[in-house]
C-alpha positions as CSV (number, residue, x, y, z in Angstrom):
1,M,-11.5,46.0,36.9
2,N,-14.8,45.4,35.0
3,T,-15.0,41.8,34.6
4,L,-17.6,41.8,31.9
5,S,-15.6,43.7,29.7
6,I,-12.5,41.7,29.8
7,E,-11.2,40.9,26.2
8,K,-7.8,39.0,25.3
9,T,-5.3,41.0,23.9
10,M,-5.2,40.8,20.0
11,S,-2.1,43.0,19.1
12,F,0.3,40.3,20.6
13,P,0.9,37.1,18.3
14,Y,0.9,34.7,21.3
15,S,-2.1,34.2,23.4
16,L,-1.6,32.8,26.7
17,R,-4.6,30.1,26.6
18,E,-3.2,27.9,29.5
19,L,-1.9,28.8,33.0
20,T,-0.8,26.5,35.4
21,L,-0.8,28.0,39.0
22,E,0.8,26.6,42.0
23,L,-1.2,27.8,44.8
24,T,1.1,26.2,47.3
25,R,4.3,24.3,47.6
26,Y,3.0,22.4,50.6
27,C,2.2,18.6,50.3
28,Y,1.4,15.9,52.7
29,L,3.2,13.2,50.6
30,K,7.1,12.9,49.6
31,C,6.8,11.5,46.2
32,K,10.1,10.3,45.0
33,H,9.7,12.0,41.7
34,C,8.5,15.3,42.8
35,S,9.8,18.4,41.0
36,S,9.5,20.3,44.2
37,F,11.6,20.0,47.1
38,I,10.8,22.8,49.8
39,P,11.7,23.0,53.4
40,E,8.3,22.7,55.3
41,S,9.2,26.0,57.2
42,S,9.4,28.1,53.8
43,C,6.4,26.3,52.0
44,R,4.0,29.3,52.9
45,S,6.2,32.4,54.1
46,E,7.1,33.5,50.5
47,D,3.7,32.6,48.8
48,L,1.6,35.2,46.9
49,T,-1.8,36.6,48.5
50,L,-5.1,35.3,47.8
51,S,-5.9,38.7,46.1
52,K,-2.5,38.5,44.2
53,F,-3.5,35.0,43.2
54,A,-6.9,36.5,41.8
55,S,-5.5,39.4,40.3
56,L,-3.0,37.2,38.4
57,V,-5.8,35.1,36.8
58,Y,-7.6,38.4,35.7
59,S,-4.4,39.3,34.2
60,A,-4.2,36.1,32.4
61,K,-7.7,36.3,31.0
62,E,-6.9,39.6,29.4
63,L,-4.1,37.8,27.8
64,G,-6.4,35.1,26.1
65,C,-6.4,32.5,29.1
66,E,-8.9,29.9,28.5
67,E,-7.9,27.2,30.9
68,L,-6.5,27.3,34.4
69,Y,-4.8,24.6,35.9
70,L,-4.3,24.5,39.9
71,S,-1.4,22.9,41.2
72,G,1.1,22.9,43.9
73,G,2.3,21.1,46.2
74,E,-1.3,20.0,47.0
75,P,-3.7,22.7,45.9
76,L,-6.8,21.3,47.5
77,S,-4.8,21.9,50.8
78,F,-4.8,25.6,50.0
79,G,-6.8,26.9,52.7
80,A,-8.4,29.8,50.6
81,I,-9.2,27.7,47.6
82,I,-13.1,28.2,47.9
83,P,-12.7,31.9,48.3
84,F,-10.3,31.9,45.5
85,L,-12.7,30.0,43.2
86,E,-15.3,32.5,44.1
87,K,-13.2,35.6,43.1
88,I,-12.2,34.2,39.7
89,E,-15.7,32.9,38.8
90,P,-17.2,35.9,36.7
91,L,-14.3,35.3,34.3
92,N,-15.7,32.0,33.0
93,I,-12.3,30.2,32.6
94,K,-12.3,26.7,32.7
95,V,-10.9,25.2,36.1
96,F,-9.0,22.1,36.4
97,V,-7.3,20.7,39.5
98,Y,-4.2,18.6,39.9
99,S,-4.4,16.6,43.1
100,S,-2.9,13.8,44.6
101,G,-6.1,13.0,46.6
102,V,-4.5,13.5,49.9
103,I,-5.3,17.2,51.2
104,G,-4.9,17.2,54.9
105,Y,-3.5,15.3,58.0
106,S,-5.3,15.2,61.4
107,N,-4.8,13.3,64.4
108,G,-2.2,11.5,62.8
109,T,-4.0,10.4,59.8
110,I,-3.8,11.6,56.3
111,F,-7.4,12.4,54.7
112,G,-8.9,12.9,51.5
113,I,-11.6,14.8,49.5
114,S,-15.1,14.8,51.4
115,S,-18.4,14.6,49.7
116,D,-19.1,18.2,51.0
117,F,-15.9,19.4,49.9
118,A,-16.3,17.8,46.4
119,N,-19.7,19.4,46.0
120,K,-18.3,22.8,46.9
121,L,-15.6,22.5,44.4
122,K,-18.3,21.5,42.0
123,M,-20.4,24.3,42.8
124,R,-17.6,26.9,42.4
125,G,-16.7,25.9,38.8
126,V,-14.0,23.1,39.0
127,E,-14.4,21.2,35.7
128,K,-12.3,18.3,36.3
129,I,-9.9,16.9,39.0
130,I,-6.8,15.1,37.7
131,F,-5.2,12.7,40.2
132,H,-1.8,11.4,40.4
133,L,-1.4,7.7,40.6
134,A,2.0,5.8,40.6
135,S,0.6,2.5,40.4
136,A,-2.7,0.4,40.4
137,T,-1.5,-1.4,43.7
138,S,-1.0,0.1,47.3
139,S,2.5,-1.2,47.7
140,I,4.1,0.2,44.7
141,H,2.1,3.7,45.1
142,D,2.7,4.2,48.8
143,F,6.4,3.4,48.3
144,F,6.4,5.9,45.7
145,T,4.8,8.6,47.7
146,Q,6.5,7.4,51.0
147,Q,3.3,7.8,52.7
148,R,1.6,4.7,53.9
149,G,-2.2,4.5,53.2
150,S,-2.0,6.9,50.5
151,F,-3.3,4.6,47.6
152,R,-6.5,4.2,49.6
153,V,-7.1,7.8,50.4
154,T,-6.4,8.7,46.6
155,M,-8.8,6.0,45.5
156,N,-11.4,7.2,47.9
157,S,-10.9,10.8,46.9
158,M,-11.4,9.9,43.1
159,K,-14.5,7.6,43.8
160,T,-15.9,10.6,45.9
161,C,-15.3,13.1,43.0
162,V,-17.1,10.8,40.6
163,S,-20.1,10.3,42.9
164,A,-20.1,14.2,43.0
165,E,-20.3,14.1,39.1
166,I,-16.8,15.7,38.8
167,P,-15.1,14.3,36.0
168,V,-11.6,12.7,36.5
169,E,-8.4,11.9,34.9
170,L,-5.2,10.1,36.0
171,N,-1.7,11.3,35.7
172,F,1.1,8.7,35.6
173,V,4.7,9.4,35.6
174,P,6.5,6.3,34.4
175,T,9.8,5.3,36.1
176,S,12.1,2.4,36.5
177,I,10.1,1.4,39.6
178,N,6.7,1.6,38.1
179,W,6.7,1.8,34.2
180,F,5.3,-1.7,34.0
181,E,2.1,-0.6,35.8
182,L,0.8,1.3,32.7
183,H,-1.5,-1.6,31.5
184,N,-2.8,-1.8,35.0
185,L,-3.5,1.6,35.5
186,V,-5.5,1.8,32.0
187,R,-7.6,-1.0,33.6
188,L,-8.0,1.1,36.8
189,S,-8.8,4.2,35.0
190,Y,-11.6,2.5,32.9
191,E,-13.1,1.0,36.3
192,L,-13.1,4.5,37.9
193,R,-14.6,5.9,34.8
194,G,-11.6,8.2,34.2
195,Q,-11.9,10.1,31.1
196,R,-8.2,9.9,30.2
197,L,-4.8,8.5,31.2
198,N,-2.1,11.2,30.8
199,I,1.4,10.0,30.7
200,L,3.9,12.7,32.1
201,R,7.5,12.5,31.8
202,F,9.7,12.2,34.8
203,V,11.9,15.8,35.0
204,P,14.9,15.0,37.5
205,Q,14.6,18.1,39.5
206,G,13.5,18.9,43.0
207,R,13.1,15.8,45.3
208,G,13.2,13.8,41.9
209,A,17.0,15.0,41.4
210,L,17.8,13.3,44.7
211,N,16.3,10.0,43.5
212,K,17.1,10.2,39.6
213,E,19.4,7.2,39.8
214,E,16.8,5.1,41.3
215,L,13.8,6.5,38.8
216,L,15.4,7.3,35.5
217,M,14.6,4.3,33.0
218,G,17.4,2.7,31.3
219,T,17.3,1.9,27.5
220,T,16.0,-1.8,27.9
221,E,13.0,0.0,30.2
222,L,12.4,2.8,27.5
223,N,12.2,0.3,24.7
224,Q,9.9,-2.1,26.6
225,F,7.5,1.1,27.8
226,K,7.6,2.5,24.2
227,R,6.2,-1.1,23.1
228,E,3.6,-1.3,25.8
229,I,2.4,2.2,24.6
230,E,2.3,1.1,21.1
231,L,0.5,-2.1,22.0
232,L,-2.3,0.0,24.1
233,S,-2.7,2.5,21.3
234,Q,-4.1,-0.4,19.2
235,D,-7.0,-1.3,21.6
236,S,-9.9,1.1,20.7
237,T,-11.9,0.2,23.6
238,R,-9.4,1.4,26.4
239,V,-9.4,4.8,28.1
240,P,-7.6,7.2,25.9
241,L,-4.1,7.9,26.5
242,K,-2.3,11.2,26.1
243,I,1.5,11.4,25.3
244,G,2.6,14.8,25.1
245,A,5.5,16.7,23.6
246,P,7.9,15.8,26.2
247,F,8.1,12.3,24.7
248,N,8.5,13.6,21.1
249,C,12.0,12.0,21.1
250,L,10.7,8.7,22.0
251,F,7.8,8.8,19.5
252,P,9.0,11.2,16.7
253,E,6.4,9.9,14.2
254,K,3.6,11.0,16.6
255,S,5.4,14.3,17.7
256,V,3.0,17.1,18.8
257,P,4.1,20.9,19.2
258,C,5.7,22.1,22.3
259,N,3.6,25.0,23.6
260,A,5.7,26.1,26.5
261,G,6.1,29.9,26.4
262,R,3.9,29.8,23.0
263,S,0.5,29.4,24.7
264,R,1.2,28.1,28.2
265,L,2.9,29.4,31.2
266,L,3.7,28.2,34.9
267,V,3.4,30.2,37.8
268,R,4.8,29.2,41.0
269,S,3.3,30.0,44.4
270,N,5.9,32.7,45.2
271,G,5.4,34.5,41.8
272,D,8.2,32.9,39.6
273,T,7.2,32.3,36.1
274,F,8.2,29.6,33.8
275,P,7.3,28.4,30.3
276,C,6.5,25.2,32.0
277,E,7.0,22.7,34.7
278,A,10.4,21.4,33.1
279,F,12.0,24.9,33.5
280,K,10.8,25.5,36.9
281,H,14.3,24.9,38.6
282,S,16.1,27.2,36.0
283,P,17.9,30.2,37.3
284,V,15.4,32.8,38.3
285,D,15.2,36.2,36.7
286,S,14.0,38.6,39.3
287,Q,12.1,40.4,36.5
288,A,10.0,37.1,35.9
289,N,8.6,37.2,39.3
290,L,5.2,38.5,39.8
291,K,6.4,40.5,42.8
292,H,8.5,42.7,40.6
293,N,6.6,42.7,37.2
294,N,3.3,42.2,35.8
295,L,2.0,39.2,33.8
296,Q,1.9,41.0,30.4
297,N,5.4,42.1,30.4
298,I,6.7,38.8,31.6
299,W,4.7,37.1,28.8
300,E,5.8,39.3,26.2
301,N,9.4,40.1,27.2
302,S,10.9,37.2,29.2
303,P,14.2,36.1,27.5
304,L,13.5,32.2,28.4
305,I,10.0,32.6,26.7
306,I,11.2,34.4,23.7
307,A,14.1,31.9,23.4
308,L,11.4,29.1,22.9
309,R,9.3,31.0,20.7
310,Q,12.3,31.5,18.4
311,F,13.6,28.0,18.9
312,D,15.2,26.5,15.6
313,S,16.0,23.0,15.3
314,S,18.5,23.5,12.7
315,K,20.8,25.4,15.3
316,L,20.9,22.2,17.4
317,G,24.5,20.9,18.0
318,Y,25.8,17.5,17.8
319,P,24.4,14.7,17.5
320,C,20.9,16.3,16.6
321,N,22.3,18.4,13.9
322,S,22.8,15.3,11.9
323,C,19.8,13.1,13.0
324,Q,17.4,12.4,10.3
325,H,14.5,12.6,12.7
326,R,15.3,16.0,13.8
327,E,12.6,17.8,11.8
328,L,9.9,15.1,13.3
329,C,10.8,15.4,17.0
330,G,12.6,19.0,17.2
331,G,15.4,17.5,19.2
332,G,13.2,16.4,21.8
333,C,12.3,18.3,25.2
334,P,14.1,21.6,25.3
335,G,13.5,21.6,29.2
336,Q,15.1,18.2,29.5
337,R,18.1,19.4,27.4
338,A,18.5,22.4,29.2
339,L,18.5,20.6,32.4
340,S,21.0,18.0,31.1
341,W,23.2,20.2,29.0
342,G,22.6,23.6,30.2
343,S,20.9,24.9,27.0
344,I,18.2,24.4,25.1
345,Y,20.5,23.9,22.1
346,A,23.2,21.4,23.6
347,G,23.6,17.8,23.9
348,F,20.7,15.4,23.2
349,D,17.1,14.6,24.8
350,P,18.2,11.7,27.5
351,I,15.4,9.5,26.4
352,C,16.5,9.6,22.7
353,P,16.5,6.0,21.4
354,L,19.3,6.6,19.2
355,I,21.9,7.4,22.0
356,N,22.8,3.6,22.3
357,N,25.3,4.6,19.5
358,I,26.7,7.8,21.2
359,K,29.4,7.8,23.9
360,K,27.8,10.2,26.5
361,N,31.2,11.0,27.9
362,S,32.1,12.6,24.5
363,F,29.8,15.4,25.5
364,P,31.1,18.3,27.8
365,S,29.2,18.2,31.1
366,K,26.8,21.0,32.1
367,S,28.8,24.0,33.3
């Protein structure tokens, strides 16, 4: 393929602008909220090859891809990440990395990003590394990751990247055991010269499904968390906060478009493709796997992706169909609804602030 002549496809109305690629399912942490839960023995046996990963990114470029997010598992534990970055370098795609900051294990000890490794990542085009922190304190973070010493290693990795002049951001997943850490993480992000604090929504799937009773926030906690966000939003001196479409139901007046399947796509390390992370434990269609199909055909013809593109909030069932906020929030997150009720049109978004007036047992359970 002539890398200098690649142009995005113009005839199809949806451009794949953002691709998240899980390079591996392996990780040295066991975070309670993690959407993955894969036996270690199968973590690498089904994964795509290096050449297939690279070919996938070239195909994404043809579909209009501008941003590549490397994820996992822990993507920086992927042994061929530098050769991979070298292969895709001619595409001039912006490359971002999601990382725990814990990238290896040696002699009984976890370790993080070294200065030499950080410089190699920068040299090969990594524009930003986005670190996950569950707390601004080691006790809560290590409890969350179930790995003693992980907070220290993550902090050192972030400082190393800042020293290497790689911009950093923080990801925070609020749950019942850490939502109150938001203010402290804003302060920590500022001290670390973080560019932004991204607030991600907990999806009870993978290992997270096993811990959902412990992690899901109740109504009181959600209201307190919402108030904390509103207070922080009034402070113009703080590190910017990003609250995406998954929280539309909680903040309908600030809702943003959901781009899952419209301009973004997730590819797991085994080739399974999904509109976004919230759907990655949905039933897998063999034709939505890159071992059996090509990316363009999946992007243009996947039934799930088409359903999201054609999503019509007026077709939502009770209680959303009679809600005055439906046009603002769009019924909330379709991935969360599908996970809870088995359909993107059924039930309600579990964090809807209006569900206090609804008896949950009046809804049929997911079949």
